[in-house]
C-alpha positions in Angstrom: 13.6 -10.7 -5.1 11.9 -8.2 -6.5 12.8 -4.1 -7.2 10.3 -2.9 -4.5 11.6 -5.1 -1.9 15.4 -4.6 -2.0 17.1 -3.0 0.6 18.2 -0.1 -1.8 14.7 0.6 -2.7 14.2 1.6 1.3 11.2 -0.6 1.0 9.0 2.2 -1.2 5.4 0.6 -1.0 5.9 0.5 3.1 6.7 3.9 3.4 3.8 4.8 1.1 1.6 3.1 2.9 2.3 4.6 6.2 2.6 7.8 5.0 -1.2 7.7 3.3 -2.6 6.2 6.2 -0.3 8.4 8.5 1.1 6.0 11.0 4.4 6.3 12.5 7.8 4.9 10.5 7.9 1.9 13.6 4.8 0.9 12.9 4.6 -2.7 12.1 2.5 -2.9 9.0 2.4 -7.0 8.0 -0.8 -7.7 9.9 -2.5 -4.5 9.7 -6.1 -4.8 7.8 -8.4 -1.8 6.8 -10.0 -2.4 10.1 -7.7 -1.9 12.6 -6.5 1.9 11.0 -9.3 4.4 12.3 -8.2 7.2 9.5 -8.3 4.1 6.8 -11.6 5.4 5.4 -13.0 5.6 1.9 -11.7 8.7 0.9 -8.2 7.7 2.2 -8.3 4.5 0.9 -8.9 6.4 -3.0 -5.3 8.4 -1.8 -3.8 5.1 -1.0 -4.8 3.9 -4.3 -4.1 6.9 -6.4 -0.6 7.4 -4.9 0.6 4.0 -5.7 -0.7 3.8 -8.9 1.5 6.9 -9.4 4.2 5.7 -7.7 4.4 2.7 -9.2 3.6 3.6 -12.6 0.5 0.8 -12.4 -3.5 1.3 -12.9 -5.3 -1.1 -10.6 -8.8 -2.9 -11.8 -11.7 -2.1 -9.9 -11.8 -5.6 -8.2 -7.9 -5.2 -7.7 -9.1 -1.8 -5.4 -12.0 -3.1 -4.0 -9.7 -6.2 -2.3 -7.3 -4.2 -0.8 -8.0 -4.2 2.6 -4.8 -4.7 4.1 -1.0 -3.7 3.4 0.1 -7.2 2.4 -3.0 -7.3 0.1 -1.8 -3.9 -1.6 2.2 -5.0 -1.7 0.9 -8.3 -3.4 -0.6 -6.5 -6.3 1.9 -4.1 -6.8 4.4 -7.0 -6.9 2.2 -8.8 -8.9 2.7 -5.8 -11.1 6.2 -5.0 -11.1 
């Protein structure tokens, strides 16, 4: 189990995602896609990338940034880098 998936970390990736895209904490993010979230525009995408990079101390490649179109895509990249 990765450090960001442990119960003690409180689902940090999910919390960050929900906060940046302005969704309630009760939202089930597992199947959410960018197209399903009206507020997830190019500016919100940049905010999400910067927030994740700052929070988890990683840097995304351009290819990774362009591939992040869902919560699961973001989570996968962060967990690969951890």
